[in-house]
PDBQT receptor file of N, H, CA, C and O in Angstrom, charges set to zero:
ATOM      1  N   UNK A   1      50.498  27.223  68.041  1.00  0.00    +0.000 N 
ATOM      2  CA  UNK A   1      50.240  25.974  67.336  1.00  0.00    +0.000 C 
ATOM      3  C   UNK A   1      49.726  26.227  65.936  1.00  0.00    +0.000 C 
ATOM      4  O   UNK A   1      49.264  27.325  65.624  1.00  0.00    +0.000 OA
ATOM      5  N   UNK A   2      49.803  25.226  65.104  1.00  0.00    +0.000 N 
ATOM      6  H   UNK A   2      50.178  24.334  65.358  1.00  0.00    +0.000 HD
ATOM      7  CA  UNK A   2      49.350  25.385  63.726  1.00  0.00    +0.000 C 
ATOM      8  C   UNK A   2      47.843  25.202  63.627  1.00  0.00    +0.000 C 
ATOM      9  O   UNK A   2      47.225  24.463  64.392  1.00  0.00    +0.000 OA
ATOM     10  N   UNK A   3      47.276  25.912  62.645  1.00  0.00    +0.000 N 
ATOM     11  H   UNK A   3      47.779  26.512  62.023  1.00  0.00    +0.000 HD
ATOM     12  CA  UNK A   3      45.852  25.750  62.363  1.00  0.00    +0.000 C 
ATOM     13  C   UNK A   3      45.677  24.517  61.481  1.00  0.00    +0.000 C 
ATOM     14  O   UNK A   3      46.390  24.358  60.491  1.00  0.00    +0.000 OA
ATOM     15  N   UNK A   4      44.743  23.653  61.829  1.00  0.00    +0.000 N 
ATOM     16  H   UNK A   4      44.163  23.782  62.633  1.00  0.00    +0.000 HD
ATOM     17  CA  UNK A   4      44.500  22.441  61.049  1.00  0.00    +0.000 C 
ATOM     18  C   UNK A   4      43.681  22.800  59.822  1.00  0.00    +0.000 C 
ATOM     19  O   UNK A   4      42.469  22.998  59.910  1.00  0.00    +0.000 OA
ATOM     20  N   UNK A   5      44.349  22.883  58.674  1.00  0.00    +0.000 N 
ATOM     21  H   UNK A   5      45.333  22.722  58.603  1.00  0.00    +0.000 HD
ATOM     22  CA  UNK A   5      43.646  23.307  57.464  1.00  0.00    +0.000 C 
ATOM     23  C   UNK A   5      42.637  22.267  57.002  1.00  0.00    +0.000 C 
ATOM     24  O   UNK A   5      41.822  22.551  56.125  1.00  0.00    +0.000 OA
ATOM     25  N   UNK A   6      42.676  21.064  57.578  1.00  0.00    +0.000 N 
ATOM     26  H   UNK A   6      43.338  20.833  58.291  1.00  0.00    +0.000 HD
ATOM     27  CA  UNK A   6      41.722  20.038  57.182  1.00  0.00    +0.000 C 
ATOM     28  C   UNK A   6      40.291  20.470  57.476  1.00  0.00    +0.000 C 
ATOM     29  O   UNK A   6      39.351  19.966  56.861  1.00  0.00    +0.000 OA
ATOM     30  N   UNK A   7      40.121  21.391  58.404  1.00  0.00    +0.000 N 
ATOM     31  H   UNK A   7      40.884  21.801  58.904  1.00  0.00    +0.000 HD
ATOM     32  CA  UNK A   7      38.765  21.842  58.727  1.00  0.00    +0.000 C 
ATOM     33  C   UNK A   7      38.147  22.576  57.550  1.00  0.00    +0.000 C 
ATOM     34  O   UNK A   7      36.927  22.732  57.482  1.00  0.00    +0.000 OA
ATOM     35  N   UNK A   8      38.986  23.029  56.622  1.00  0.00    +0.000 N 
ATOM     36  H   UNK A   8      39.977  22.903  56.677  1.00  0.00    +0.000 HD
ATOM     37  CA  UNK A   8      38.478  23.762  55.463  1.00  0.00    +0.000 C 
ATOM     38  C   UNK A   8      38.344  22.853  54.251  1.00  0.00    +0.000 C 
ATOM     39  O   UNK A   8      37.935  23.312  53.184  1.00  0.00    +0.000 OA
ATOM     40  N   UNK A   9      38.675  21.596  54.387  1.00  0.00    +0.000 N 
ATOM     41  H   UNK A   9      39.008  21.223  55.253  1.00  0.00    +0.000 HD
ATOM     42  CA  UNK A   9      38.674  20.689  53.251  1.00  0.00    +0.000 C 
ATOM     43  C   UNK A   9      37.275  20.593  52.661  1.00  0.00    +0.000 C 
ATOM     44  O   UNK A   9      36.297  20.356  53.371  1.00  0.00    +0.000 OA
ATOM     45  N   UNK A  10      37.199  20.780  51.355  1.00  0.00    +0.000 N 
ATOM     46  H   UNK A  10      37.993  20.972  50.779  1.00  0.00    +0.000 HD
ATOM     47  CA  UNK A  10      35.907  20.661  50.692  1.00  0.00    +0.000 C 
ATOM     48  C   UNK A  10      35.079  21.933  50.765  1.00  0.00    +0.000 C 
ATOM     49  O   UNK A  10      33.927  21.953  50.332  1.00  0.00    +0.000 OA
ATOM     50  N   UNK A  11      35.661  22.995  51.313  1.00  0.00    +0.000 N 
ATOM     51  H   UNK A  11      36.597  22.978  51.666  1.00  0.00    +0.000 HD
ATOM     52  CA  UNK A  11      34.908  24.243  51.401  1.00  0.00    +0.000 C 
ATOM     53  C   UNK A  11      35.843  25.400  51.069  1.00  0.00    +0.000 C 
ATOM     54  O   UNK A  11      36.124  26.258  51.906  1.00  0.00    +0.000 OA
ATOM     55  N   UNK A  12      36.314  25.399  49.829  1.00  0.00    +0.000 N 
ATOM     56  H   UNK A  12      36.086  24.702  49.149  1.00  0.00    +0.000 HD
ATOM     57  CA  UNK A  12      37.302  26.396  49.417  1.00  0.00    +0.000 C 
ATOM     58  C   UNK A  12      36.743  27.808  49.495  1.00  0.00    +0.000 C 
ATOM     59  O   UNK A  12      37.481  28.759  49.752  1.00  0.00    +0.000 OA
ATOM     60  N   UNK A  13      35.433  27.947  49.271  1.00  0.00    +0.000 N 
ATOM     61  H   UNK A  13      34.833  27.175  49.062  1.00  0.00    +0.000 HD
ATOM     62  CA  UNK A  13      34.826  29.281  49.351  1.00  0.00    +0.000 C 
ATOM     63  C   UNK A  13      34.962  29.825  50.770  1.00  0.00    +0.000 C 
ATOM     64  O   UNK A  13      35.296  30.993  50.971  1.00  0.00    +0.000 OA
ATOM     65  N   UNK A  14      34.702  28.970  51.741  1.00  0.00    +0.000 N 
ATOM     66  H   UNK A  14      34.431  28.021  51.578  1.00  0.00    +0.000 HD
ATOM     67  CA  UNK A  14      34.839  29.404  53.134  1.00  0.00    +0.000 C 
ATOM     68  C   UNK A  14      36.290  29.741  53.427  1.00  0.00    +0.000 C 
ATOM     69  O   UNK A  14      36.590  30.730  54.096  1.00  0.00    +0.000 OA
ATOM     70  N   UNK A  15      37.192  28.899  52.912  1.00  0.00    +0.000 N 
ATOM     71  H   UNK A  15      36.948  28.096  52.369  1.00  0.00    +0.000 HD
ATOM     72  CA  UNK A  15      38.616  29.139  53.125  1.00  0.00    +0.000 C 
ATOM     73  C   UNK A  15      39.023  30.494  52.555  1.00  0.00    +0.000 C 
ATOM     74  O   UNK A  15      39.716  31.269  53.214  1.00  0.00    +0.000 OA
ATOM     75  N   UNK A  16      38.586  30.777  51.315  1.00  0.00    +0.000 N 
ATOM     76  H   UNK A  16      38.023  30.147  50.779  1.00  0.00    +0.000 HD
ATOM     77  CA  UNK A  16      38.966  32.045  50.681  1.00  0.00    +0.000 C 
ATOM     78  C   UNK A  16      38.370  33.227  51.441  1.00  0.00    +0.000 C 
ATOM     79  O   UNK A  16      39.015  34.263  51.600  1.00  0.00    +0.000 OA
ATOM     80  N   UNK A  17      37.141  33.063  51.905  1.00  0.00    +0.000 N 
ATOM     81  H   UNK A  17      36.617  32.221  51.776  1.00  0.00    +0.000 HD
ATOM     82  CA  UNK A  17      36.514  34.142  52.658  1.00  0.00    +0.000 C 
ATOM     83  C   UNK A  17      37.280  34.389  53.959  1.00  0.00    +0.000 C 
ATOM     84  O   UNK A  17      37.491  35.534  54.359  1.00  0.00    +0.000 OA
ATOM     85  N   UNK A  18      37.692  33.305  54.610  1.00  0.00    +0.000 N 
ATOM     86  H   UNK A  18      37.520  32.375  54.286  1.00  0.00    +0.000 HD
ATOM     87  CA  UNK A  18      38.435  33.419  55.865  1.00  0.00    +0.000 C 
ATOM     88  C   UNK A  18      39.806  34.031  55.618  1.00  0.00    +0.000 C 
ATOM     89  O   UNK A  18      40.232  34.930  56.343  1.00  0.00    +0.000 OA
ATOM     90  N   UNK A  19      40.494  33.543  54.594  1.00  0.00    +0.000 N 
ATOM     91  H   UNK A  19      40.148  32.812  54.005  1.00  0.00    +0.000 HD
ATOM     92  CA  UNK A  19      41.832  34.034  54.280  1.00  0.00    +0.000 C 
ATOM     93  C   UNK A  19      41.783  35.500  53.880  1.00  0.00    +0.000 C 
ATOM     94  O   UNK A  19      42.715  36.257  54.152  1.00  0.00    +0.000 OA
ATOM     95  N   UNK A  20      40.692  35.898  53.233  1.00  0.00    +0.000 N 
ATOM     96  H   UNK A  20      39.935  35.284  53.012  1.00  0.00    +0.000 HD
ATOM     97  CA  UNK A  20      40.564  37.275  52.786  1.00  0.00    +0.000 C 
ATOM     98  C   UNK A  20      40.062  38.198  53.880  1.00  0.00    +0.000 C 
ATOM     99  O   UNK A  20      40.063  39.418  53.714  1.00  0.00    +0.000 OA
ATOM    100  N   UNK A  21      39.633  37.628  54.995  1.00  0.00    +0.000 N 
ATOM    101  H   UNK A  21      39.632  36.637  55.130  1.00  0.00    +0.000 HD
ATOM    102  CA  UNK A  21      39.062  38.435  56.074  1.00  0.00    +0.000 C 
ATOM    103  C   UNK A  21      39.959  38.495  57.299  1.00  0.00    +0.000 C 
ATOM    104  O   UNK A  21      39.465  38.660  58.414  1.00  0.00    +0.000 OA
ATOM    105  N   UNK A  22      41.257  38.366  57.114  1.00  0.00    +0.000 N 
ATOM    106  H   UNK A  22      41.658  38.232  56.208  1.00  0.00    +0.000 HD
ATOM    107  CA  UNK A  22      42.173  38.468  58.244  1.00  0.00    +0.000 C 
ATOM    108  C   UNK A  22      42.791  37.132  58.620  1.00  0.00    +0.000 C 
ATOM    109  O   UNK A  22      43.662  37.072  59.487  1.00  0.00    +0.000 OA
ATOM    110  N   UNK A  23      42.348  36.064  57.975  1.00  0.00    +0.000 N 
ATOM    111  H   UNK A  23      41.640  36.113  57.270  1.00  0.00    +0.000 HD
ATOM    112  CA  UNK A  23      42.853  34.737  58.299  1.00  0.00    +0.000 C 
ATOM    113  C   UNK A  23      44.339  34.602  58.055  1.00  0.00    +0.000 C 
ATOM    114  O   UNK A  23      45.033  33.882  58.773  1.00  0.00    +0.000 OA
ATOM    115  N   UNK A  24      44.828  35.298  57.037  1.00  0.00    +0.000 N 
ATOM    116  H   UNK A  24      44.264  35.883  56.453  1.00  0.00    +0.000 HD
ATOM    117  CA  UNK A  24      46.253  35.177  56.729  1.00  0.00    +0.000 C 
ATOM    118  C   UNK A  24      47.097  35.671  57.886  1.00  0.00    +0.000 C 
ATOM    119  O   UNK A  24      48.115  35.067  58.227  1.00  0.00    +0.000 OA
ATOM    120  N   UNK A  25      46.671  36.773  58.491  1.00  0.00    +0.000 N 
ATOM    121  H   UNK A  25      45.844  37.263  58.214  1.00  0.00    +0.000 HD
ATOM    122  CA  UNK A  25      47.433  37.292  59.623  1.00  0.00    +0.000 C 
ATOM    123  C   UNK A  25      47.344  36.318  60.794  1.00  0.00    +0.000 C 
ATOM    124  O   UNK A  25      48.328  36.085  61.496  1.00  0.00    +0.000 OA
ATOM    125  N   UNK A  26      46.156  35.751  60.996  1.00  0.00    +0.000 N 
ATOM    126  H   UNK A  26      45.357  35.940  60.426  1.00  0.00    +0.000 HD
ATOM    127  CA  UNK A  26      45.981  34.771  62.063  1.00  0.00    +0.000 C 
ATOM    128  C   UNK A  26      46.892  33.586  61.826  1.00  0.00    +0.000 C 
ATOM    129  O   UNK A  26      47.512  33.072  62.757  1.00  0.00    +0.000 OA
ATOM    130  N   UNK A  27      46.973  33.156  60.586  1.00  0.00    +0.000 N 
ATOM    131  H   UNK A  27      46.470  33.573  59.830  1.00  0.00    +0.000 HD
ATOM    132  CA  UNK A  27      47.809  32.011  60.254  1.00  0.00    +0.000 C 
ATOM    133  C   UNK A  27      49.270  32.351  60.509  1.00  0.00    +0.000 C 
ATOM    134  O   UNK A  27      50.027  31.537  61.037  1.00  0.00    +0.000 OA
ATOM    135  N   UNK A  28      49.656  33.568  60.127  1.00  0.00    +0.000 N 
ATOM    136  H   UNK A  28      49.041  34.230  59.698  1.00  0.00    +0.000 HD
ATOM    137  CA  UNK A  28      51.040  33.987  60.329  1.00  0.00    +0.000 C 
ATOM    138  C   UNK A  28      51.361  33.998  61.823  1.00  0.00    +0.000 C 
ATOM    139  O   UNK A  28      52.459  33.618  62.230  1.00  0.00    +0.000 OA
ATOM    140  N   UNK A  29      50.418  34.425  62.619  1.00  0.00    +0.000 N 
ATOM    141  H   UNK A  29      49.526  34.733  62.289  1.00  0.00    +0.000 HD
ATOM    142  CA  UNK A  29      50.634  34.469  64.060  1.00  0.00    +0.000 C 
ATOM    143  C   UNK A  29      50.708  33.068  64.640  1.00  0.00    +0.000 C 
ATOM    144  O   UNK A  29      51.466  32.810  65.575  1.00  0.00    +0.000 OA
ATOM    145  N   UNK A  30      49.909  32.161  64.074  1.00  0.00    +0.000 N 
ATOM    146  H   UNK A  30      49.293  32.370  63.315  1.00  0.00    +0.000 HD
ATOM    147  CA  UNK A  30      49.826  30.812  64.621  1.00  0.00    +0.000 C 
ATOM    148  C   UNK A  30      50.984  29.942  64.160  1.00  0.00    +0.000 C 
ATOM    149  O   UNK A  30      51.390  29.012  64.857  1.00  0.00    +0.000 OA
ATOM    150  N   UNK A  31      51.506  30.245  62.996  1.00  0.00    +0.000 N 
ATOM    151  H   UNK A  31      51.177  31.000  62.430  1.00  0.00    +0.000 HD
ATOM    152  CA  UNK A  31      52.522  29.383  62.408  1.00  0.00    +0.000 C 
ATOM    153  C   UNK A  31      53.835  29.453  63.173  1.00  0.00    +0.000 C 
ATOM    154  O   UNK A  31      54.800  28.783  62.806  1.00  0.00    +0.000 OA
TER     155      UNK A  31
């Protein structure tokens, strides 16, 4: 299933930290 990016809305710093810490691979797996 897809990750609901709305959970990161308004917190771009958290999003960047997550994306930079392996989140991209998680997203690729989930997408």
